[in-house]
TORLO-138212 format. One record per residue: residue number from 0; x, y, z of N, C-alpha, C in turn. Coordinates in steps of 0.001 Angstrom, whole numbers. Layout:
R,NUM,X,Y,Z,X,Y,Z,X,Y,Z;
...
//
This chain:
R,0,-89017,-145396,-24085,-90428,-144280,-24682,-89901,-143434,-25918;
R,1,-90596,-143955,-26973,-90389,-143533,-27497,-91804,-142189,-28116;
R,2,-91198,-140619,-28697,-91432,-139550,-28692,-90916,-138766,-30007;
R,3,-91841,-137651,-30526,-91839,-137296,-31554,-91290,-136138,-31101;
R,4,-90059,-135696,-31497,-89029,-134798,-30907,-90315,-132560,-30774;
R,5,-90806,-132679,-32659,-91982,-131445,-33050,-92509,-131279,-31482;
R,6,-93007,-132572,-31687,-94184,-132452,-30851,-93870,-132143,-29531;
R,7,-93105,-132556,-28754,-92346,-132484,-27811,-92324,-130952,-27367;
R,8,-91208,-130642,-28256,-90744,-128517,-28101,-91776,-128256,-28530;
R,9,-93163,-129033,-29206,-94515,-128060,-29216,-95287,-128049,-27194;
R,10,-95129,-129155,-27184,-95801,-129009,-26007,-95589,-128338,-24988;
R,11,-93976,-128353,-24848,-93211,-127738,-23758,-93347,-125788,-24122;
R,12,-93212,-125325,-25581,-94094,-123971,-25598,-95223,-123893,-25803;
R,13,-96725,-125140,-25365,-97695,-124848,-24905,-98185,-124653,-23492;
R,14,-96636,-124927,-22466,-97118,-125334,-20847,-95505,-123935,-20902;
R,15,-95393,-122954,-21608,-93972,-122311,-21338,-94128,-122139,-19662;
R,16,-94842,-121214,-19051,-94333,-120980,-17707,-93904,-121763,-16591;
R,17,-95087,-122517,-16639,-94866,-124420,-16326,-92613,-125052,-16104;
R,18,-93040,-124862,-17532,-91972,-126015,-18081,-90784,-124680,-17492;
R,19,-90765,-123224,-17719,-89265,-122475,-17351,-89774,-122676,-16018;
R,20,-90399,-122616,-15249,-89937,-123149,-13681,-89607,-124448,-13214;
R,21,-89866,-125496,-14195,-89538,-126995,-13883,-87442,-126277,-14107;
R,22,-87295,-125975,-15464,-86142,-125740,-15944,-84719,-124724,-14800;
R,23,-86099,-123751,-14134,-85072,-123306,-13237,-84913,-123617,-12454;
R,24,-85839,-124734,-11603,-85536,-124779,-10376,-84579,-126646,-11089;
R,25,-84422,-127157,-11596,-83987,-128360,-12209,-82267,-128044,-12440;
R,26,-82182,-126799,-12829,-80820,-126460,-13187,-80463,-125252,-11759;
R,27,-80959,-124362,-11652,-80492,-124217,-9742,-80186,-125054,-9223;
R,28,-80825,-125616,-8756,-80904,-127179,-7248,-79822,-127816,-7795;
R,29,-79214,-127904,-9497,-77790,-128834,-9897,-76664,-128083,-9066;
R,30,-76750,-127243,-9377,-75605,-126117,-8770,-75520,-125926,-7337;
R,31,-76653,-126611,-6874,-76656,-126564,-5546,-76506,-127651,-4957;
R,32,-76443,-129101,-5714,-75930,-130250,-5251,-74307,-130222,-5521;
R,33,-73560,-129672,-6620,-72774,-129458,-7079,-71562,-128726,-6364;
R,34,-72069,-127418,-5615,-71161,-126518,-4961,-71112,-127214,-3382;
R,35,-72379,-127832,-2904,-72207,-128574,-1793,-71458,-129422,-1972;
R,36,-70673,-130858,-3067,-70240,-131568,-2475,-68668,-131013,-2561;
R,37,-68639,-130448,-4238,-67633,-129813,-4206,-66598,-129584,-3007;
R,38,-67764,-128383,-1930,-67305,-127969,-574,-67451,-128730,1076;
R,39,-67836,-130007,593,-67805,-130709,1792,-66684,-131722,1965;
R,40,-66105,-131903,139,-65219,-132744,-158,-63666,-132130,369;
R,41,-63348,-130589,-213,-62634,-130062,265,-62802,-129683,2097;
R,42,-63327,-130125,2240,-63578,-129620,3964,-63242,-131290,4356;
R,43,-63729,-132118,4498,-63777,-133613,5244,-62229,-134014,4199;
R,44,-61990,-133708,3353,-61220,-134756,2623,-60809,-136135,2169;
R,45,-62579,-135905,1715,-62542,-136966,1285,-63727,-137012,415;
R,46,-63893,-138029,-786,-64535,-137628,-2003,-66256,-138267,-1787;
R,47,-66661,-136977,-2793,-68412,-136742,-1977,-69203,-137649,-3246;
R,48,-68986,-137595,-4180,-69299,-138036,-5581,-68723,-138796,-5997;
R,49,-69672,-140433,-5715,-69516,-141498,-6586,-68136,-141590,-7834;
R,50,-67797,-142405,-8143,-66087,-142144,-9568,-67601,-142324,-10456;
R,51,-68929,-143795,-10401,-69840,-143600,-12107,-70854,-142848,-11804;
R,52,-70980,-141836,-10365,-72318,-140801,-10674,-71315,-139615,-11492;
R,53,-69935,-139053,-10800,-68963,-138017,-11550,-69467,-138959,-12923;
R,54,-68991,-139466,-13433,-68285,-139698,-14915,-69177,-139977,-15819;
R,55,-70730,-140463,-15342,-71715,-139942,-16347,-72764,-139233,-15608;
R,56,-72604,-138006,-15182,-72728,-136350,-14874,-72556,-135849,-16671;
R,57,-71138,-136105,-16171,-69824,-135536,-17007,-70013,-135633,-18466;
R,58,-70538,-136657,-19083,-70379,-137245,-19942,-71943,-136630,-21054;
R,59,-72606,-136879,-19896,-74157,-136453,-20323,-74168,-135229,-20494;
R,60,-73699,-134303,-19656,-73827,-133002,-19763,-72933,-132122,-21208;
R,61,-71836,-132794,-21240,-70666,-132527,-22387,-71718,-132533,-23238;
R,62,-72419,-134146,-23682,-72233,-134301,-24889,-74015,-133672,-26112;
R,63,-74190,-133610,-23931,-75781,-132653,-24202,-75112,-130672,-25246;
R,64,-74333,-130859,-24025,-73608,-129055,-24736,-73553,-128923,-26102;
R,65,-72724,-130478,-26471,-71813,-130701,-27963,-72578,-130587,-29022;
R,66,-74329,-130705,-28804,-75438,-130967,-30044,-75433,-129355,-29897;
R,67,-75270,-128453,-29428,-75756,-127006,-30280,-75664,-126974,-30921;
R,68,-75157,-127433,-31974,-75350,-127283,-34070,-76345,-128374,-34232;
R,69,-77108,-129492,-33533,-77643,-130246,-34117,-78635,-129305,-33437;
R,70,-78935,-128906,-32397,-80677,-128345,-31615,-79976,-126959,-32760;
R,71,-79329,-126608,-32844,-79871,-125278,-34169,-80167,-125828,-35514;
R,72,-79367,-126536,-36072,-80167,-126942,-37582,-81089,-127835,-37462;
R,73,-81654,-128437,-36834,-82707,-129547,-36705,-83942,-129350,-35686;
R,74,-83610,-128306,-34768,-84428,-128066,-33732,-84599,-126729,-33215;
R,75,-84449,-125953,-34680,-84470,-124549,-34736,-83972,-124032,-33171;
R,76,-83352,-124027,-33001,-82581,-123239,-31704,-83275,-123312,-30367;
R,77,-84701,-123917,-30192,-85255,-123975,-29257,-84856,-123577,-28112;
R,78,-85894,-123260,-27014,-85494,-122110,-25800,-84668,-123351,-24840;
R,79,-85745,-124116,-25300,-85535,-125501,-24148,-83911,-125846,-24078;
R,80,-83848,-126562,-25284,-82483,-126746,-25700,-81079,-125984,-25768;
R,81,-81600,-124724,-26011,-80491,-123519,-26296,-80201,-123502,-24195;
R,82,-80803,-123114,-23520,-80852,-122529,-22117,-80607,-123804,-20984;
R,83,-80337,-125620,-21348,-80040,-126371,-20653,-78847,-126373,-21422;
R,84,-78422,-126323,-22691,-76744,-126596,-22816,-75836,-125668,-22387;
R,85,-76456,-124067,-22564,-75696,-122782,-21834,-75540,-123634,-20449;
R,86,-76446,-123712,-19886,-76505,-123877,-18012,-75545,-125596,-17926;
R,87,-75144,-126568,-18654,-74917,-127894,-18630,-72848,-127166,-18647;
R,88,-72802,-125857,-19820,-71908,-125757,-19633,-70677,-125594,-18041;
R,89,-71531,-124926,-17663,-71301,-124788,-16478,-71122,-126107,-15480;
R,90,-72049,-126713,-15471,-71806,-128661,-14891,-71049,-129266,-14998;
R,91,-70351,-129278,-16223,-69279,-129977,-17208,-68603,-129332,-16194;
R,92,-67848,-127762,-16382,-67087,-127463,-15050,-66878,-128241,-14149;
R,93,-68062,-128295,-12866,-67945,-128542,-11845,-68157,-130222,-11932;
R,94,-68208,-130597,-12514,-67867,-132460,-12819,-66621,-132355,-13086;
R,95,-66070,-131786,-13866,-64648,-132232,-13922,-63967,-132450,-13089;
R,96,-64273,-130922,-11844,-63303,-131420,-10788,-63688,-132091,-9366;
R,97,-64991,-132269,-9711,-65741,-133395,-8918,-64728,-134519,-9006;
R,98,-64579,-135213,-10297,-63754,-135806,-10549,-62041,-136225,-9823;
R,99,-61136,-134990,-10385,-60631,-134500,-9681,-60562,-134764,-8424;
R,100,-61445,-134236,-7557,-61129,-134313,-5893,-61624,-135906,-5886;
R,101,-61937,-136515,-7125,-62316,-138337,-6244,-60637,-138540,-6443;
R,102,-59570,-138124,-7577,-58971,-138865,-7790,-57935,-138533,-6073;
R,103,-58258,-137039,-5792,-57627,-136820,-5014,-57588,-137559,-3436;
R,104,-59106,-137770,-3344,-58833,-138309,-2046,-59322,-139464,-2038;
R,105,-59599,-139891,-3290,-60179,-141451,-2967,-58527,-142260,-2954;
R,106,-57591,-142165,-3010,-56217,-142485,-3302,-56483,-143432,-2103;
R,107,-56499,-142429,-1373,-55559,-142683,176,-57238,-144032,812;
R,108,-58760,-143624,297,-59411,-144664,474,-59775,-145898,113;
R,109,-59529,-145717,-1506,-59257,-147382,-2045,-58345,-147867,-2357;
R,110,-57531,-147355,-3068,-56200,-148119,-3763,-54926,-147020,-2896;
R,111,-54766,-147231,-1360,-53828,-147346,-1063,-52423,-147551,-1219;
R,112,-52424,-148621,-2038,-51407,-149412,-2014,-50545,-149312,-3046;
R,113,-51412,-148456,-4193,-50255,-147717,-5323,-50352,-146093,-5275;
R,114,-49483,-145951,-6539,-49126,-144765,-6661,-50063,-143829,-6723;
R,115,-49913,-142166,-6016,-51494,-141234,-6895,-51192,-141083,-8326;
R,116,-49963,-141066,-8904,-50144,-141091,-10628,-50657,-142498,-10773;
R,117,-50923,-143149,-10418,-51062,-144639,-11354,-52603,-144575,-10759;
R,118,-52589,-144246,-9551,-54470,-144016,-8959,-55051,-143286,-10566;
R,119,-54516,-142363,-10491,-55199,-141271,-11609,-55007,-141812,-12325;
R,120,-53434,-142731,-13261,-53780,-143052,-14459,-55331,-143948,-14383;
R,121,-55690,-144880,-13814,-55976,-145762,-13670,-57833,-145137,-13781;
R,122,-58262,-143800,-12551,-59481,-143277,-13226,-59838,-142766,-13547;
R,123,-58821,-141752,-14613,-59153,-141392,-16255,-59330,-142587,-17300;
R,124,-58942,-143046,-17117,-59345,-145037,-18006,-60296,-145177,-17972;
R,125,-60486,-144891,-16486,-62355,-145540,-16045,-63461,-144335,-16750;
R,126,-62469,-143524,-16831,-63761,-141997,-17440,-64228,-142372,-18590;
R,127,-62789,-142481,-18924,-62394,-142845,-20995,-64112,-144159,-21257;
R,128,-63694,-145006,-20457,-64395,-146383,-20693,-65629,-146229,-20300;
R,129,-66205,-145092,-18773,-67781,-144973,-19147,-67965,-144253,-19938;
R,130,-67431,-143451,-20909,-67611,-142267,-22159,-68166,-143107,-23226;
R,131,-67222,-144318,-23767,-67528,-145527,-24327,-68388,-146287,-24060;
R,132,-68779,-146621,-22752,-70494,-147350,-22961,-71596,-146363,-22501;
R,133,-71375,-145325,-22864,-72390,-144107,-22862,-72720,-143815,-24159;
R,134,-71458,-143647,-24352,-71562,-143474,-26010,-72696,-144509,-27445;
R,135,-72327,-145844,-26077,-72685,-147055,-26739,-74553,-146984,-26760;
R,136,-74515,-146194,-24986,-76227,-146637,-24653,-77056,-145391,-25204;
R,137,-76449,-144626,-25325,-77520,-143223,-25985,-77486,-143152,-27175;
R,138,-76925,-144494,-28413,-76575,-144234,-29455,-77406,-145227,-30157;
R,139,-78232,-146116,-28689,-79132,-147238,-28830,-79743,-146701,-28878;
R,140,-80093,-146137,-27960,-81925,-145138,-27117,-82590,-144169,-28346;
R,141,-83442,-144422,-28022,-84406,-143249,-29306,-85159,-142509,-28363;
R,142,-83893,-141545,-28053,-83855,-140261,-26549,-83602,-139110,-27449;
R,143,-83961,-138740,-28560,-83066,-137716,-29572,-83475,-135809,-28487;
R,144,-83820,-135910,-27485,-83713,-134797,-26778,-83383,-135218,-25510;
R,145,-82537,-136539,-25353,-82520,-136610,-23803,-83848,-136471,-23408;
R,146,-84370,-136449,-22763,-85750,-136646,-22061,-85173,-138400,-21111;
R,147,-85136,-139207,-21574,-85564,-140114,-20558,-83588,-140205,-20378;
R,148,-82905,-139721,-20347,-81237,-139750,-19869,-81247,-138501,-18939;
R,149,-82108,-137653,-18901,-82288,-136391,-17574,-82751,-137075,-16766;
R,150,-83764,-137557,-16889,-84920,-137865,-16035,-83389,-139605,-15142;
R,151,-83186,-140245,-16096,-81998,-141594,-15209,-81194,-141069,-14352;
R,152,-80052,-139483,-15400,-79155,-139165,-14675,-79518,-138573,-13609;
R,153,-80249,-138167,-13126,-81076,-136733,-12159,-81149,-137602,-10723;
R,154,-81201,-139169,-10976,-80814,-139436,-9526,-80166,-140859,-9651;
R,155,-79152,-140477,-10497,-78474,-141266,-10818,-77205,-141741,-9693;
R,156,-76895,-140726,-8743,-75629,-141462,-8036,-76040,-141303,-6528;
R,157,-77596,-141343,-6818,-78363,-142181,-5364,-78318,-143418,-4743;
R,158,-78227,-144520,-6067,-77739,-145603,-4990,-76300,-145915,-4734;
R,159,-75859,-144790,-4930,-74192,-145135,-4572,-73788,-144485,-3499;
R,160,-74328,-143659,-2725,-74686,-142546,-1874,-74844,-143841,-741;
R,161,-75772,-144606,-1147,-76205,-145596,391,-75191,-146277,-253;
R,162,-74759,-146772,-1449,-73363,-147919,-568,-72170,-147161,-177;
R,163,-72038,-146472,-313,-71139,-145703,373,-71455,-145234,1620;
R,164,-72053,-144693,2053,-72936,-144742,3628,-72615,-145742,4532;
R,165,-73314,-147850,3494,-72840,-148197,4470,-71522,-149210,4175;
R,166,-70828,-148632,3422,-69627,-148962,3078,-68518,-148513,4513;
R,167,-68707,-146955,4183,-68558,-146601,5402,-68833,-146320,6526;
R,168,-70157,-146611,7175,-70247,-147137,8377,-70524,-145207,8944;
R,169,-70356,-144366,8764,-70474,-143282,8939,-71269,-142155,7594;
R,170,-71353,-140499,7834,-72059,-139655,7474,-70739,-139214,6744;
R,171,-70164,-139514,6177,-68612,-139103,5632,-69085,-138540,3688;
R,172,-68939,-137241,3643,-69389,-136885,2229,-70854,-137405,2016;
R,173,-71723,-137310,2790,-73077,-137441,3079,-73833,-136223,3388;
R,174,-74759,-136102,2503,-75484,-134687,2340,-77451,-134462,2907;
R,175,-77383,-133629,3392,-79042,-134046,3749,-79410,-133172,2641;
R,176,-79074,-132137,2435,-78683,-130912,1577,-79005,-131541,174;
R,177,-77772,-132690,-319,-77803,-132678,-1176,-79113,-133379,-2017;
R,178,-79087,-134943,-934,-80376,-135253,-1058,-81355,-134773,-1326;
R,179,-82404,-133766,-923,-83410,-133151,-1076,-83192,-132366,-2238;
R,180,-82246,-131873,-3185,-81816,-131356,-3790,-82149,-132322,-5320;
R,181,-81795,-132922,-5436,-82085,-134850,-6353,-83466,-135033,-6114;
R,182,-84490,-135029,-5139,-85826,-134699,-5186,-86602,-133465,-5838;
R,183,-85911,-132488,-5496,-86273,-131034,-6547,-85824,-131614,-7585;
R,184,-84847,-131895,-8007,-84215,-131932,-9739,-85086,-132872,-10585;
R,185,-85447,-134274,-9725,-86008,-134892,-10055,-87490,-134394,-10806;
R,186,-87690,-134326,-9426,-89439,-133687,-9432,-89703,-132696,-10335;
R,187,-89101,-132062,-10334,-88931,-130617,-11882,-88557,-131472,-13470;
R,188,-87812,-132074,-13595,-87557,-132731,-14813,-88966,-133314,-14691;
R,189,-89099,-134699,-14281,-89928,-135155,-14623,-91551,-134641,-14564;
R,190,-92000,-133533,-13899,-92790,-132584,-14548,-92948,-131742,-15565;
R,191,-91749,-131576,-16104,-91749,-131181,-17102,-91666,-132743,-18620;
R,192,-91498,-133156,-18392,-91547,-134645,-19392,-93038,-134887,-19078;
R,193,-93579,-135235,-17991,-94487,-135639,-18136,-95638,-134763,-18979;
R,194,-95762,-133551,-18813,-96255,-132583,-19263,-95904,-132768,-21881;
R,195,-94894,-132705,-21089,-94054,-132736,-22965,-94533,-133774,-23654;
R,196,-94618,-135384,-23448,-94643,-136614,-23343,-95203,-137444,-22933;
R,197,-96595,-137922,-24162,-97441,-139084,-23275,-96453,-139998,-22602;
R,198,-95684,-140604,-23232,-95282,-141708,-23467,-94940,-142034,-21169;
R,199,-94535,-141000,-21192,-94272,-140709,-19751,-94879,-140803,-19208;
R,200,-96128,-140824,-19097,-97676,-140812,-18717,-97657,-142602,-18313;
R,201,-96516,-143470,-17815,-97032,-144262,-18016,-96750,-145029,-16831;
R,202,-97623,-146653,-16478,-97005,-147388,-15218,-95236,-147674,-15047;
R,203,-94252,-147775,-15907,-92846,-147829,-15804,-92399,-146591,-15300;
R,204,-92484,-145458,-15830,-92419,-144003,-15386,-92390,-144205,-14077;
R,205,-94008,-143983,-13864,-94575,-143790,-12364,-93747,-144260,-11467;
R,206,-93406,-145559,-11953,-92966,-146718,-10614,-92083,-146383,-10691;
R,207,-90841,-145706,-11665,-89676,-144826,-11106,-89668,-143771,-10424;
R,208,-90506,-142824,-10801,-90682,-141688,-10495,-90972,-141837,-8536;
R,209,-91676,-143264,-8257,-91926,-143189,-7070,-91033,-143901,-6082;
R,210,-90178,-145114,-6679,-89331,-145667,-6372,-87966,-144163,-5972;
R,211,-87679,-143826,-7482,-86249,-142175,-6614,-86900,-141046,-6041;
R,212,-88073,-140716,-6216,-88196,-139538,-5165,-87869,-140262,-4042;
R,213,-88642,-141600,-3292,-88448,-141874,-2256,-86583,-142322,-2114;
R,214,-86409,-142703,-2168,-85088,-143575,-2421,-84197,-141727,-1204;
R,215,-84192,-140400,-2023,-82847,-139503,-1539,-83754,-139346,-140;
R,216,-85079,-139456,135,-85464,-140117,1640,-85214,-140819,2655;
R,217,-85109,-142042,1580,-84097,-143074,2644,-82962,-142056,2899;
R,218,-81807,-141984,1816,-80443,-141714,2310,-80830,-140596,3594;
R,219,-81382,-139767,3917,-81170,-138886,4846,-81678,-140009,5971;
R,220,-82787,-140264,5858,-82933,-141405,7147,-81760,-141823,7847;
R,221,-81043,-142692,6600,-79727,-143541,7158,-79167,-142721,7871;
R,222,-79268,-140789,6980,-77864,-139810,7673,-78188,-139633,9111;
R,223,-79131,-139452,9326,-79669,-139043,10364,-79115,-139894,11362;
R,224,-79534,-140961,10860,-79374,-142565,11877,-78311,-142756,12664;
R,225,-77314,-142795,10940,-75819,-142446,11725,-75249,-141612,12478;
R,226,-76117,-140092,12145,-75411,-139032,13262,-76040,-139127,14611;
R,227,-77125,-140067,14629,-77449,-140262,15612,-76615,-140915,16800;
R,228,-76489,-142300,16265,-75113,-143465,16640,-73780,-142600,16921;
R,229,-73311,-141647,16285,-72083,-141021,16011,-72194,-140285,17660;
R,230,-73330,-140185,17982,-73189,-138580,18990,-73394,-139879,20054;
R,231,-73727,-140897,20345,-73795,-141693,20939,-72891,-142801,21539;
R,232,-71700,-142681,20721,-70712,-143391,21335,-69417,-142491,21110;
R,233,-68190,-142120,21246,-66804,-141517,21571,-66471,-142258,20089;
R,234,-66239,-140663,19702,-64794,-140786,17818,-63592,-142126,18185;
R,235,-63815,-143034,17509,-62776,-143549,17203,-61474,-142884,17148;
R,236,-60317,-143064,17496,-59186,-142451,17469,-58892,-142396,15563;
R,237,-58447,-141356,15428,-57748,-141675,13865,-59041,-141887,12913;
R,238,-59507,-141693,13389,-61582,-141243,12338,-61680,-139725,11386;
R,239,-61464,-139729,10639,-62192,-138738,9748,-63219,-137925,10741;
R,240,-63730,-136640,10418,-64499,-136205,10751,-66203,-136377,9873;
R,241,-67488,-136386,10862,-68457,-136493,10133,-69344,-134802,10420;
R,242,-70349,-135322,8891,-70348,-134074,9743,-71182,-134280,7646;
R,243,-72772,-133544,8030,-72969,-133644,7171,-73872,-131999,6779;
R,244,-74909,-131550,5381,-74854,-130871,5353,-76414,-130015,5191;
//
């Protein structure tokens, strides 16, 4: 989706109260999402955020924050870009910890046949590989203010959580509150972008919006179904505790 950065930032300024509210909701519930994920992983001793989710989040947020000199020199230190840069410094730290939790808890679940050190090395190599792919894709896009990538990363992990549930056949590492946070984050950033960029007011983005507002709700339905099934039958010996937040 093509857009003029100067016109987009001017449109954001013209709708400052609405866009500020969207920014506050999106950034606030991002911290809610990550805090729930970190606490659940510690409590249940399983990884919560999938590898590709945590890795893409990490590189997206780190690269946006690292663009601070560009935001200052080319866009006059616009408040939208500054506030996101500061906020994403915090999410980068949480995302790095989520990757560490994947290394700690994912080893037993995914590759128990290799040593913890080998699994850690493979994971970190994978994170670097994701970073290289991210760099290539981002450099190939006409998305100077990260509008498109923000919309994608807001819902990036949602399908992976569906896959984890289907593989584990339980609600380990799954959270109703995390899925509701995704809905709020995605709705908030999408509202801001619809205001700022006419190209977002198009059938492709409306289709994307509809699908990924519904997908977290489908995950919640799956969580409830698994929970009702777990309550209807006794817990198998040796299985992990199931819980959702």
